[in-house]
C-alpha positions as CSV (number, residue, x, y, z in Angstrom):
1,M,112.9,103.7,92.7
2,R,113.6,100.0,92.9
3,P,117.3,100.3,92.2
4,V,117.7,102.9,95.0
5,V,116.0,100.7,97.5
6,L,118.0,97.6,96.5
7,A,121.2,99.6,96.4
8,S,120.6,100.9,100.0
9,L,119.8,97.5,101.3
10,A,123.1,96.2,99.5
11,I,125.0,98.8,101.1
12,A,123.6,98.1,104.6
13,L,124.3,94.3,104.1
14,L,127.8,95.0,102.9
15,A,128.3,97.2,106.1
16,Y,127.2,94.1,108.0
17,C,129.7,91.9,106.2
18,W,132.4,94.4,106.8
19,T,131.8,94.3,110.6
20,L,131.9,90.4,110.7
21,P,134.6,90.2,113.4
22,R,132.1,91.7,116.1
23,R,129.7,88.7,115.6
24,S,127.1,87.7,118.2
25,V,124.5,84.9,118.7
26,C,122.0,87.3,117.3
27,D,123.8,87.0,113.9
28,A,123.3,83.4,113.8
29,V,119.6,83.5,114.8
30,L,119.1,86.0,111.9
31,W,121.2,84.1,109.4
32,A,119.6,80.8,109.9
33,P,116.1,81.4,108.3
34,V,117.9,83.3,105.5
35,L,120.1,80.4,104.6
36,L,117.4,77.7,105.0
37,F,115.1,79.7,102.9
38,C,117.9,80.1,100.1
39,A,118.2,76.4,100.3
40,A,114.6,75.9,99.9
41,M,114.4,78.3,96.9
42,I,117.2,76.3,95.1
43,Y,115.1,73.2,95.5
44,V,111.9,75.0,94.5
45,T,113.7,76.5,91.4
46,G,115.1,73.2,90.5
47,S,112.0,71.2,90.8
48,S,110.0,73.8,88.9
49,Y,112.6,73.7,86.1
50,S,112.4,69.9,86.0
51,F,108.8,69.7,86.1
52,T,108.2,72.3,83.3
53,K,111.1,70.7,81.2
54,G,113.1,74.0,81.3
55,L,110.2,76.6,80.9
56,A,110.3,77.8,84.4
57,T,113.8,79.1,85.4
58,A,113.2,81.0,88.6
59,A,111.1,81.0,91.9
60,S,108.3,83.4,92.2
61,P,109.5,87.0,93.3
62,W,107.1,87.2,96.2
63,Y,109.0,84.4,98.0
64,L,111.6,87.0,99.0
65,Q,109.1,88.7,101.3
66,A,109.6,85.4,103.8
67,V,113.2,86.5,104.4
68,M,112.9,90.3,104.1
69,A,112.5,90.7,108.0
70,P,115.7,89.0,109.0
71,L,117.5,90.5,106.0
72,L,116.4,94.1,107.2
73,C,117.5,93.1,110.7
74,L,120.9,92.2,109.4
75,A,121.1,95.4,107.3
76,L,120.1,97.5,110.3
77,L,122.8,95.7,112.5
78,G,125.3,96.7,109.7
79,C,124.1,100.3,109.8
80,Q,124.5,100.2,113.8
81,R,128.0,98.7,113.7
82,V,129.5,101.2,111.3
83,G,128.5,104.3,113.4
84,R,127.6,107.7,111.9
85,P,127.5,106.7,108.1
86,G,125.3,103.8,109.2
87,R,122.9,106.0,110.9
88,W,122.6,108.2,107.9
89,L,122.1,105.3,105.7
90,A,119.6,103.7,107.9
91,A,117.7,107.2,108.1
92,F,117.9,107.5,104.3
93,A,116.4,103.8,104.0
94,V,113.6,104.5,106.5
95,L,112.7,107.8,104.8
96,L,112.7,106.0,101.3
97,W,110.6,103.0,102.4
98,G,108.4,105.2,104.2
99,Y,107.7,107.2,101.1
100,I,107.2,103.9,99.2
101,L,104.8,102.8,101.9
102,A,102.8,106.0,101.7
103,A,102.8,106.3,97.9
104,T,101.7,102.7,97.5
105,Y,98.7,103.2,99.8
106,V,97.6,106.6,98.7
107,A,98.5,106.3,95.0
108,K,98.0,102.8,94.2
109,L,96.3,100.6,96.7
110,F,93.3,102.7,97.5
111,P,92.8,104.1,93.9
112,L,93.2,100.6,92.1
113,Y,90.6,99.0,94.5
114,G,88.4,102.1,94.6
115,G,87.6,102.5,91.0
116,F,90.2,105.0,89.8
117,A,89.7,105.3,86.2
118,G,92.6,107.5,85.2
119,G,95.8,106.6,83.6
120,R,99.0,107.2,85.5
121,S,98.7,108.0,89.1
122,T,99.8,111.7,88.9
123,L,99.4,113.8,92.2
124,R,97.0,116.1,90.5
125,E,94.7,113.2,89.3
126,I,94.9,111.4,92.6
127,A,94.0,114.4,94.6
128,H,91.3,115.3,92.3
129,W,89.9,111.8,92.5
130,Y,90.0,111.7,96.3
131,L,88.3,115.0,96.7
132,T,85.6,114.6,94.1
133,D,84.7,111.0,93.8
134,W,84.9,109.6,97.3
135,T,81.2,108.5,97.6
136,H,81.6,106.5,94.6
137,T,85.1,105.1,95.9
138,A,83.4,104.1,99.2
139,D,80.6,102.3,97.4
140,I,83.2,100.2,95.5
141,L,85.5,99.8,98.4
142,D,82.5,98.5,100.5
143,T,82.0,95.9,98.1
144,T,85.6,94.8,97.5
145,A,87.0,95.2,100.9
146,L,86.6,93.2,104.1
147,L,86.1,96.3,106.1
148,P,83.8,99.4,105.2
149,A,85.4,102.3,103.4
150,S,85.2,104.6,106.5
151,C,87.3,102.1,108.6
152,L,89.9,101.8,105.7
153,A,90.1,105.6,105.6
154,V,90.7,105.7,109.3
155,L,93.3,102.9,109.1
156,L,95.1,104.7,106.2
157,A,95.2,108.0,108.2
158,A,96.4,106.1,111.3
159,T,99.2,104.4,109.2
160,L,100.2,107.8,107.6
161,L,100.2,109.5,111.1
162,T,102.2,106.7,112.4
163,L,104.6,106.9,109.5
164,L,105.0,110.7,109.9
165,T,105.5,110.4,113.6
166,I,108.4,107.7,113.3
167,L,110.1,109.9,110.5
168,T,109.8,113.0,112.6
169,I,111.2,111.1,115.7
170,L,114.1,109.6,113.4
171,L,115.1,112.9,111.9
172,R,115.0,114.7,115.3
173,Q,117.3,111.9,116.7
174,L,119.5,112.2,113.7
175,S,119.9,116.1,113.8
176,F,119.9,116.5,117.6
177,G,120.8,113.5,119.6
178,A,123.1,111.3,117.3
179,D,126.4,112.8,118.5
180,H,125.5,112.3,122.3
181,Q,124.3,108.8,122.0
182,K,127.6,106.9,121.7
C-alpha cells in the first residue's frame, strides 16, 4: 500500500513541477517550510552521524510528518493545475488515504490498544473481536486511553462518518459536476 501512496504523491508533485510557469505567492509560502525543514534534516542527519561515529545514517522517519501538510498542498495544487487528470488523481489519492485512515483506526489502533490477541488483523477476526469482546476491550481502553471507551467509540464513528461524507461528496462532484466547474 505504501508504494501506491508514495507514487500518487510523487505523480501529483510532478504535476506541480510540470506547471511551474504558473507560479504564485502561495507557492513560495508552501515551499519555504519544506526547504527549511530539508535543511534542518540534513543538519540533524549530519550531527547524528558525527555523534554516533557513523552508526546513525538517517533522520527518524517521523520527522517527515512536519512537512506533509505543505507537501500535500503542493501536490493538490499540481492536481488542480493539470485539469481533469489531476482531479482523478486527487480523487484516487483521497480515496486511498481515506481507506488507510479507516483501516488504521478500525483494524490497528483500536484493536492494538484494546487488547486484540489475534495474529493478523483479518476482517473476519476484527469483526468477531468487535462484536464479541467489546466489554473487555472497553475495560482495557478505559485504562490505557485518556478518554473513556464510549467517547472513543463515538469519536471513531464520527471520524468514519465524516470520511464517508467527504468521499461521497468528492465522488458526486467527480461524476456529476466536474465538467461544469471549469
